[in-house]
N, CA, C and O atoms as a DFTB+ gen file, in Angstrom:
264 C
 N C O
     1  1     -10.346      24.180      12.528
     2  2      -9.142      24.088      13.644
     3  2      -9.603      22.062      13.302
     4  3      -8.848      21.296      12.703
     5  1     -10.864      21.708      13.840
     6  2     -10.996      20.571      13.932
     7  2     -10.538      19.468      12.878
     8  3      -9.943      18.394      12.960
     9  1     -11.160      20.322      11.719
    10  2     -11.269      19.445      10.525
    11  2     -10.004      18.813       9.822
    12  3      -9.952      17.749       9.206
    13  1      -8.632      20.060      10.151
    14  2      -7.242      19.645      10.239
    15  2      -7.046      18.665      10.819
    16  3      -6.717      17.763      10.049
    17  1      -7.111      18.173      12.539
    18  2      -6.894      17.555      13.530
    19  2      -7.256      15.976      12.402
    20  3      -6.459      15.133      11.988
    21  1      -8.920      16.104      12.171
    22  2      -9.723      15.096      11.907
    23  2      -8.511      14.748      10.470
    24  3      -8.076      13.596      10.457
    25  1      -8.107      15.516       9.559
    26  2      -7.081      15.135       8.453
    27  2      -6.137      14.213       8.775
    28  3      -5.875      13.039       8.513
    29  1      -5.585      15.369       9.612
    30  2      -3.951      14.448      10.354
    31  2      -4.408      12.888      10.814
    32  3      -3.772      11.854      10.613
    33  1      -5.647      13.035      11.460
    34  2      -5.729      11.927      12.244
    35  2      -5.920      10.761      11.131
    36  3      -5.691       9.625      11.547
    37  1      -6.234      10.862      10.032
    38  2      -6.638      10.434       9.218
    39  2      -5.745       9.683       8.668
    40  3      -5.929       8.466       8.661
    41  1      -4.843      10.118       8.217
    42  2      -3.591      10.570       6.990
    43  2      -2.928       9.537       8.086
    44  3      -2.753       8.428       7.582
    45  1      -2.547       9.622       9.359
    46  2      -1.635       8.621      10.103
    47  2      -2.278       7.179       9.445
    48  3      -1.750       6.330       8.727
    49  1      -3.862       7.303      10.100
    50  2      -4.624       5.715      10.325
    51  2      -4.002       5.076       8.602
    52  3      -3.357       4.043       8.425
    53  1      -4.654       6.520       7.054
    54  2      -3.892       5.075       6.228
    55  2      -2.637       5.199       6.626
    56  3      -3.112       5.656       7.666
    57  1      -1.383       5.239       6.828
    58  2      -0.344       5.144       6.402
    59  2       0.235       3.999       7.419
    60  3       1.029       3.124       7.075
    61  1      -0.439       4.202       9.058
    62  2       0.034       3.038       9.791
    63  2      -0.815       1.524       9.550
    64  3      -0.416       0.418       9.913
    65  1      -2.063       1.832       8.850
    66  2      -2.446       0.559       8.373
    67  2      -1.919       0.001       6.547
    68  3      -1.983      -1.179       6.202
    69  1      -1.489       0.999       5.720
    70  2      -0.672       1.148       4.086
    71  2       0.419      -0.074       4.614
    72  3       0.616      -1.197       4.150
    73  1       1.106       0.708       5.907
    74  2       2.589       0.096       6.232
    75  2       2.044      -1.360       6.859
    76  3       2.999      -2.135       6.799
    77  1       0.842      -2.051       7.455
    78  2       1.069      -2.975       7.626
    79  2       0.881      -3.768       6.896
    80  3       1.392      -4.887       6.942
    81  1      -0.239      -3.191       5.685
    82  2      -0.430      -4.676       4.738
    83  2       1.018      -4.771       3.042
    84  3       1.384      -5.405       2.051
    85  1       1.180      -3.882       3.683
    86  2       2.669      -3.488       2.648
    87  2       3.481      -4.698       2.958
    88  3       3.678      -5.534       2.077
    89  1       4.019      -4.856       4.299
    90  2       4.614      -5.897       4.829
    91  2       3.825      -7.177       4.771
    92  3       4.338      -8.290       4.663
    93  1       2.568      -6.936       4.850
    94  2       2.051      -8.643       5.132
    95  2       2.646      -9.031       3.942
    96  3       3.742      -9.586       3.861
    97  1       1.782      -8.683       2.847
    98  2       1.885      -9.028       1.037
    99  2       3.571     -10.504       1.318
   100  3       3.721     -11.704       1.085
   101  1       4.334      -9.493       1.853
   102  2       6.011     -10.633       1.515
   103  2       6.324     -10.815       2.431
   104  3       7.541     -10.890       2.596
   105  1       5.466     -10.989       3.531
   106  2       6.444     -12.092       4.748
   107  2       6.559     -13.217       4.460
   108  3       7.269     -13.808       5.273
   109  1       6.126     -13.944       3.519
   110  2       6.415     -15.124       3.675
   111  2       7.991     -15.120       3.235
   112  3       8.627     -15.813       4.030
   113  1       8.692     -14.640       2.372
   114  2       9.730     -14.062       1.818
   115  2      10.917     -14.118       2.245
   116  3      11.893     -14.670       1.737
   117  1      10.783     -13.251       3.658
   118  2      11.223     -12.994       4.780
   119  2      11.130     -13.931       5.524
   120  3      12.168     -14.554       5.745
   121  1       9.989     -14.333       6.117
   122  2       9.875     -15.441       6.966
   123  2      10.503     -17.269       6.384
   124  3      10.877     -18.340       6.860
   125  1      10.306     -16.724       5.330
   126  2      10.767     -18.449       5.070
   127  2      12.829     -18.474       4.133
   128  3      13.427     -19.324       3.474
   129  1      13.184     -17.075       4.616
   130  2      14.678     -16.755       4.659
   131  2      14.965     -16.586       3.115
   132  3      16.169     -16.456       2.890
   133  1      14.119     -16.555       1.942
   134  2      14.120     -16.195       0.657
   135  2      15.353     -15.061       0.762
   136  3      16.570     -15.157       0.601
   137  1      14.586     -14.089       1.063
   138  2      15.490     -12.489       1.250
   139  2      15.686     -11.997       2.447
   140  3      15.240     -12.419       3.514
   141  1      16.324     -11.147       2.262
   142  2      16.959     -10.191       3.878
   143  2      15.112      -8.988       4.002
   144  3      14.308      -8.566       3.171
   145  1      15.234      -8.916       5.310
   146  2      13.877      -7.737       5.399
   147  2      13.887      -6.637       4.397
   148  3      12.855      -6.425       3.761
   149  1      15.500      -5.544       4.087
   150  2      15.018      -4.752       3.201
   151  2      14.644      -5.144       1.678
   152  3      13.561      -4.765       1.232
   153  1      15.186      -5.605       1.188
   154  2      14.432      -6.898      -0.177
   155  2      12.577      -7.169       0.157
   156  3      11.728      -6.916      -0.697
   157  1      12.358      -7.530       1.073
   158  2      11.521      -7.650       1.031
   159  2      10.534      -7.102       1.105
   160  3       9.457      -7.494       0.655
   161  1      10.840      -5.689       1.929
   162  2       9.792      -4.120       2.029
   163  2      10.192      -3.915       0.409
   164  3       9.304      -3.920      -0.445
   165  1      11.437      -3.756       0.104
   166  2      11.209      -2.947      -1.085
   167  2      10.221      -3.926      -2.557
   168  3       9.871      -3.387      -3.607
   169  1      10.018      -5.140      -2.256
   170  2       9.415      -5.502      -3.635
   171  2       8.180      -5.339      -3.098
   172  3       7.370      -5.270      -4.022
   173  1       7.585      -5.232      -1.898
   174  2       6.302      -5.260      -1.342
   175  2       6.249      -4.165      -1.783
   176  3       5.516      -4.072      -2.768
   177  1       6.884      -2.982      -1.358
   178  2       6.566      -1.314      -1.846
   179  2       6.395      -1.274      -3.379
   180  3       5.533      -0.507      -3.807
   181  1       7.208      -2.108      -4.379
   182  2       7.273      -2.238      -6.023
   183  2       6.020      -2.228      -6.453
   184  3       5.394      -1.521      -7.243
   185  1       5.647      -3.581      -5.468
   186  2       4.254      -4.687      -5.724
   187  2       3.193      -3.792      -5.632
   188  3       2.237      -3.771      -6.407
   189  1       3.409      -2.861      -4.437
   190  2       1.651      -1.933      -3.957
   191  2       2.087      -1.354      -4.843
   192  3       1.740      -2.070      -5.782
   193  1       2.800      -0.268      -5.400
   194  2       2.573       1.007      -6.244
   195  2       2.137       0.103      -7.704
   196  3       1.119       0.585      -8.200
   197  1       2.564      -0.826      -8.312
   198  2       2.315      -1.417      -9.464
   199  2       0.634      -1.881      -9.546
   200  3      -0.142      -1.859     -10.501
   201  1       0.384      -2.424      -7.719
   202  2      -1.287      -2.340      -7.738
   203  2      -2.102      -0.982      -7.970
   204  3      -3.032      -0.793      -8.754
   205  1      -1.433       0.018      -6.970
   206  2      -2.245       0.992      -7.205
   207  2      -2.258       1.822      -8.443
   208  3      -2.950       2.835      -8.548
   209  1      -1.395       1.319      -9.471
   210  2      -1.726       1.951     -10.984
   211  2      -2.655       1.251     -11.736
   212  3      -3.404       1.759     -12.570
   213  1      -2.576      -0.397     -11.310
   214  2      -3.363      -0.880     -12.309
   215  2      -4.719      -0.954     -11.614
   216  3      -5.518      -1.753     -12.102
   217  1      -5.154      -0.158     -10.416
   218  2      -6.178      -0.172     -10.044
   219  2      -7.113       1.376     -10.756
   220  3      -8.314       1.392     -11.025
   221  1      -6.086       2.600     -10.930
   222  2      -6.094       3.667     -11.410
   223  2      -6.460       3.630     -12.821
   224  3      -7.355       4.335     -13.289
   225  1      -5.346       2.306     -13.903
   226  2      -5.907       2.569     -15.055
   227  2      -7.357       1.613     -15.093
   228  3      -8.301       2.341     -15.399
   229  1      -7.726       0.369     -14.894
   230  2      -8.918      -0.081     -14.393
   231  2      -9.928       0.644     -13.947
   232  3     -11.042       0.418     -14.421
   233  1      -9.797       1.461     -13.148
   234  2     -11.020       2.534     -12.657
   235  2     -11.842       3.445     -13.853
   236  3     -13.029       3.666     -14.092
   237  1     -10.374       3.901     -14.548
   238  2     -10.820       5.060     -15.599
   239  2     -11.653       4.421     -16.321
   240  3     -12.738       4.945     -16.576
   241  1     -11.348       3.216     -16.784
   242  2     -12.133       2.203     -17.551
   243  2     -13.248       2.064     -16.913
   244  3     -14.017       1.862     -17.852
   245  1     -13.971       2.026     -15.830
   246  2     -15.301       1.433     -15.333
   247  2     -15.957       3.127     -15.348
   248  3     -17.165       3.317     -15.485
   249  1     -14.922       4.319     -15.180
   250  2     -15.858       5.662     -15.141
   251  2     -16.223       6.235     -16.633
   252  3     -17.275       6.813     -16.906
   253  1     -14.994       5.924     -17.684
   254  2     -16.604       6.002     -19.061
   255  2     -17.189       5.447     -19.269
   256  3     -18.092       5.935     -19.949
   257  1     -17.347       3.630     -18.879
   258  2     -18.502       2.898     -19.016
   259  2     -19.716       3.917     -17.854
   260  3     -20.773       4.306     -18.349
   261  1     -19.438       4.194     -16.576
   262  2     -20.564       4.772     -16.271
   263  2     -20.825       6.443     -16.620
   264  3     -21.895       6.975     -16.325
């Protein structure tokens, strides 16, 4: 039971931290008035997904070397 609670707490913390990092990466677009809030969030989500996929690709290459 305690393991489930710890897992849920870790998932919540990861989600909260990721949501904060997602908007920090595109805040300049929103803050400067270049785009609205929804487009900035969408842009941040797309670029975060692209970074994740690129990281997985790079990690696979590193795993082959090791």
